[in-house]
N, C-alpha and C positions, 0 to 999 in steps of 0.2 A: 504494500500500500504506500502511496506517495506521502500523505501526511494526515494528521488529525488535529483539529483546533476546537477550543471551547467557543460556543456560540450562545450569547446571552440575549434574553428578551427583557424589554422595559415597557412601561406604560407611559410613553410620551417623554421619557427622560434619557433616551439612548445618547443623543448628541451631547447633553450636559455630562453624562457619566463618562463618555469617551474623552471629552475635553479634560476632565479630571484625571482619567487614566493616562492620557498623553502627558499631563504635567508631572506625573510620577515616573512613567517609563521612558519618556522622551519619544523621539521619532516623529514620523508624519503619517497621517491617514492615507491609506491606499485609495480610499474614495468615500464620499458621503453621498448616498443616493436617497432621495426623498420619495415617498409614496406617490407623489404627483407625477413622477417620471415613468411610472409603470403603465402599460396599456390597460384600459378599463377602469382606471381609478378616478375618472371624472365624476362618478356618482358618489364618491366619498364625501362625508361632511367636511366643510372647510377646515375645521379644527383638526382633522386627521390627515389631510393632504400634505401637511408639512412634517409629518412624522417620518422617522428614519426607516427606510426600507432595508438598507444595508449600510454598515459602516465597518471598517477594518483598520486595526492598528497593529503593525508588525511589532512583536516583542523582541524576537531574535531571529536568526536565520531559519529556524525550524518552526516557530510558533507565531501565529497571528490570532489576536483576540478579535472576535467579530460579534456583531449584535444587530438587532432591529427592534423597532417598537411594535407592540401589538396594535390591532385595529378593532376597537370595541364594536363598531357598527357591523363588522363581519362576524360577530359572535366570539371574538377572542377575549379571553379573560386571563389576567396575570395572577397566578397563584404561586406562592413560594413552592418550588419544586418543578414548575413548568417554565421557569425563566432561564434554564440552562439546557442547551442541546449539545450533543457531541457531533461535530461536523467532520465527516470522513471525506477525503479527497482521493479516491482510487486512481490508479494509473491507467485504467482502461474502462471502456463501456461495459465489457463483460464482467469485470471485477465489480463495477457498480451494481450490476444486476445480481450477482452472487451475494454481495453484502446486503443489499436491500431485501432480497427474498429470504435470506437466512435470518437476519436480525428482526425482520417484521413478522415472521411466522408466529401466529397466535397473538399478535399485537393489533394496534389500530393505525391504519394508514391514513394520514391526513392528506398527502399529495402523492399520487403514484409517480414512479419514475417517468419523466417526459422531457422532451427537448423544450428549453425555455427561451424567452425573449432575450435573456442575457447571454445566451450562447452555450449554456451548460446542459447536461443531462442530469436532472435533479429530481429528488423526491424526499419526503420526510414522513416520519411515523413515530409512534410511541411503542416500544417493545412490550412484551407480555409482563415485564417487571416494572413498567412505568417510566423507563428511561427514554428520553427523547433523542432521536437521531436524525441527521440530515446527511444525505448522500449527494455529492456534487462532483460529477466528472466533467472537467473542462478540458477538451482536447487541445486547446491552445496552450493552457498552462502545462499540460502533460508533455508537450513537445518542447517546452523551454528548459 
């Protein structure tokens, strides 16, 4: 497997939290993407359109801390325990499918593996033990 990163969820405070983390760890954000940048988000309430869809802060050569804000209007609810995901970055599409199918068995799939608008093959789920996982195969990143 290529790498594994912690992925945090916040209720509208992802950008503030990551500004704080950046003040401690240093470095620069890989990107800050808002919900309003995603296709189909035009119907979100105005107060949710500026929430963070994805933010990443490299901590060292092998670890990147990542996060997003929840979207209450889409039924998301932040509870202690669902605010952390393990984000796996496999080195092939086949490995992504193997990991997704294996880890999600008996669990609850939130988003099946699929090609996404950001160019990755992505899916997420909660395993049968309540652990949240994200599988994100990016062929461009795998070739770098």
